[in-house]
C-alpha positions as CSV (number, residue, x, y, z in Angstrom):
1,M,-52.6,-0.1,-8.0
2,N,-51.7,-0.4,-11.7
3,T,-49.8,-3.5,-12.8
4,I,-48.2,-4.6,-16.1
5,D,-46.6,-7.9,-17.1
6,I,-43.1,-7.3,-18.5
7,I,-41.2,-10.5,-17.9
8,D,-42.8,-14.0,-17.8
9,F,-41.0,-15.7,-14.9
10,G,-43.2,-18.8,-15.4
11,K,-44.2,-21.3,-12.7
12,N,-41.3,-21.6,-10.2
13,G,-39.4,-18.9,-12.1
14,N,-35.8,-18.2,-11.0
15,T,-35.3,-14.7,-9.6
16,N,-32.0,-15.4,-7.9
17,D,-30.1,-13.2,-10.4
18,W,-32.5,-10.3,-9.9
19,V,-31.6,-7.4,-7.5
20,I,-33.3,-4.2,-6.4
21,V,-31.4,-1.0,-7.1
22,N,-32.8,2.2,-5.8
23,D,-31.5,5.8,-5.8
24,G,-29.9,5.2,-2.4
25,V,-26.7,4.4,-4.4
26,M,-26.7,8.2,-5.2
27,G,-28.1,9.4,-1.8
28,G,-31.8,9.3,-2.7
29,L,-34.6,8.1,-0.4
30,S,-36.7,5.9,-2.7
31,Q,-37.8,2.5,-1.5
32,S,-39.0,-0.7,-3.2
33,T,-39.6,-4.4,-2.7
34,A,-40.0,-7.4,-4.9
35,I,-42.1,-10.3,-3.6
36,N,-41.9,-13.6,-5.3
37,Y,-45.2,-15.4,-5.8
38,E,-45.8,-18.8,-7.5
39,D,-45.7,-17.6,-11.0
40,Y,-45.0,-13.9,-10.9
41,V,-43.0,-11.2,-9.0
42,L,-44.7,-8.1,-7.7
43,F,-42.3,-5.1,-7.7
44,S,-43.6,-2.0,-6.0
45,G,-42.3,1.0,-4.2
46,T,-42.2,4.7,-3.7
47,T,-39.9,7.1,-5.5
48,S,-38.7,10.2,-3.8
49,L,-37.2,13.3,-5.3
50,K,-35.5,14.3,-2.1
51,N,-31.6,14.3,-2.1
52,N,-31.7,14.4,-5.9
53,G,-33.1,10.9,-6.1
54,G,-36.1,9.6,-8.1
55,F,-35.7,6.0,-9.2
56,A,-36.4,2.4,-8.1
57,S,-35.6,-0.6,-10.2
58,Y,-35.5,-4.4,-10.3
59,R,-32.6,-5.6,-12.5
60,S,-31.0,-8.6,-14.0
61,L,-28.5,-9.3,-16.7
62,M,-30.6,-10.7,-19.5
63,E,-29.7,-11.9,-23.0
64,N,-31.8,-12.3,-26.0
65,I,-34.9,-10.4,-24.7
66,I,-37.0,-8.3,-27.1
67,L,-38.7,-5.3,-25.3
68,R,-39.9,-3.7,-28.5
69,T,-43.5,-4.9,-27.8
70,I,-43.6,-3.5,-24.3
71,K,-45.4,-0.3,-23.7
72,P,-43.4,2.3,-21.6
73,L,-44.7,2.9,-18.1
74,K,-45.9,6.4,-17.3
């Protein structure tokens, strides 16, 4: 499994405002989970192109974050 650090939740980071949104909101069949560990969150899942789906995401409203230094996932 490939992993990449995108957000630093820090020790005892607060993930209460984060939510999983998958393509099921549009009829897709993708699935994902987010597991909180002591100082990181592991987001993983399977995307499916069935029923015109194809995305899985872990989202939060964030302010003042700079993503310019983050490499895109492929």
